[in-house]
N, C-alpha and C positions, 0 to 999 in steps of 0.2 A: 612646785611649778618649775618647769624646765624652759630655759630661754637659750636659744642658740643663734649665733650670727651665721646666716647662710651666704650672704654676699655683701660686698661693700665696694664702692668706687675705688679703683686702684689709684694711688697717689692723689687722694682726695684733696689734701691741703694744697698741693701744687696746682690742681685744677681750679680750686677756688681762687687762689692767687691770680692765675692767668685770666680767669673770667673777670675778676675785679679790675685787673690792669687794662683790660680792653676798655673799660669805662673811662679810665684816666689816661689811657695811651701812655703808660709808664713802663713799657716792656724793658727798657734799658736798665731798670732797677731789679730785674729778676736775677737772682744769684743763688748759689747753694745756701740753703737755710733761710732765704728771705721770706718764705711763706709764713713762718711763725710770727715774725714781727708784723707783717702786713695784715694777717688775720686779726691780730690784736687791735690794730688800728681800725679795721673795718668794724669790729665789734664796738669799739669806743665811739665810733661815728654813728652806729646804728644802721650801717649799710650791710644788710644781711641778704640781699637778693643773690649775690654770688654763691651763697651757701646752698642754693636750690639746685646747683649742678651736681652735687655729690649725693649719692643714695646709699641706703643700707636696707637689707632685708633680714628679718628675724623670723624664726620659728618659735612659737610659744605653745607649750603643751601643759595640761594639768591645771589650767586656770578656770575660773567659773564663768558662766555666761553673764553673770552680774558684772564682772570686770570687763568682759569684751563689749558689753553694751555701752560702757563708758568710753572705751578705746575707740570704737567706731564713730563716735561723735566728732572725732578729728577727721573731717571729711577729706583732707588732702593726703591721707594714707590709702594705699591699695591694700585690700583685705581679701584673703581666701580662707574661709572658716569651715570647719567640719559641719556638714549639713545634718540637721535633725529631720529633714524631709526625706533624704535618701539613705541615711544611716540609721539603723535601728538603735534605740536607746534602751533595749531590754535590760542590759546590764550596766547602765550608766554609773560612772563614778561621780563623786561629788566633793565639793570643797566644804570644809567645816570652818566657819568663822572663828577666829581666836577669842572673840568676845563671849562665846558660849562657855559657861562655867563647866568645869570637868564633871561636876555632879549631874549635869544635864546632857552630856554627850550621848549617853545611851538612848535617851528620849529622842534626841535629834536623829540618831541613826534609825530608830523605829519609824519616825516620820518619813525618812527617805525610803525605807522598805515599803511603807504604805503607798507612797507615790509610785514606786516601782510596780507594785501590784495594780494600782489604778491604770497605769500605762498599759500593762499586760492585758488587763480586762478589756480596755477599749480596742486594743489590737485584736484580741480574740473575738470581739464583736464585729470585726471586719473593717475597722477604721484603718486607713493608711497611716504611715508614719507622720505625714504632714498634718493630720488632724489629731492623732493620738498625742502628739507632742504638746498640745495645749495644756495638759495637766502636769507637765514637767516643771521642776523648779529652776530658778536662776542659779542654784547651787551646782547644777550639772556641769561636770568638767567638759572642756572643749579644747580644741587645738586649732591654731590658725597660723598663717603666714602673713606678715605685714611688711610693706615697703613704704619708705618715705624719703624725702630729701632731708638734708641736714638742718635746713631752716625749720622745717616742720617738727623734726625731733626736738630741736631747741625749744620750740613753742610748747610742745607736749610736756617736756621735762619741767619747764617753768610752772606749769599748772599742776602736774601730777606728782612732783617730788616734794611738795610742800606738806607741812603738818596738817593742813586742811583736807588733803586728798584721802580718799578711801584707802584702807590698808593694803588691799590686794593690788590695785593699780599702782600704788606708790611703790610697792615691792618690785613689780614688773619693770616699771620705769627706772627705778634705781639700778637694777641689773643692766638694763639696756644702756643707761648713761655710762656706767662703768666700762662696759664693753666698747662703746663708741669712743670714750675718752682714751682707751688704750690704743685705738687705731688712728684717731685724729685728735691728739691732746690739745692742740691750740684752739680747735673749734669748740671744745666742750669744757675746757679747764675752768672757765668762770662759773659754770653751773655746779661744780662739785660741792660748793658750799651748801647747796640745797640738801645734800645727803646728811648733813650734820644737824639740820634743824629738827 
């Protein structure tokens, strides 16, 4: 799976600080480096609405549709995903779950080839992509662009970076958390402990 940060709010932590200081009318306390301390206070108070002013956009490629079905349940993210209606899946790639024993990998691959043949059969019978896709598996690889504000990313990471999360979305969210932490460390520092669980 490939995850790439496409865009992020410039000076995100300073923007969050400024937005929060509007609430408290404490502009006189803005100084070089004051965002770090102030963001930690906001998190301790549970005042996360100022985090909604900073955004990040990611490109995710090579994940399964099973994973994206989980991701799109977070309704506050914007999603643009590869279409199975307009894009042919004649040569679809697929994700192999790590729980499949190595002794069964060949059987799994044969099943995927059988599904590929089923898809081709229905296309050859005149079905459009939008109807032939009904036989495709959740294992189909896809790509998408997602955008969300920092508050929503924090919410997603709290749910999807836990031991209870499905392995693929956990891997994707762990990568995104590390990337966002490198860009806005004070906003995401407290969530890094999730990666050790």
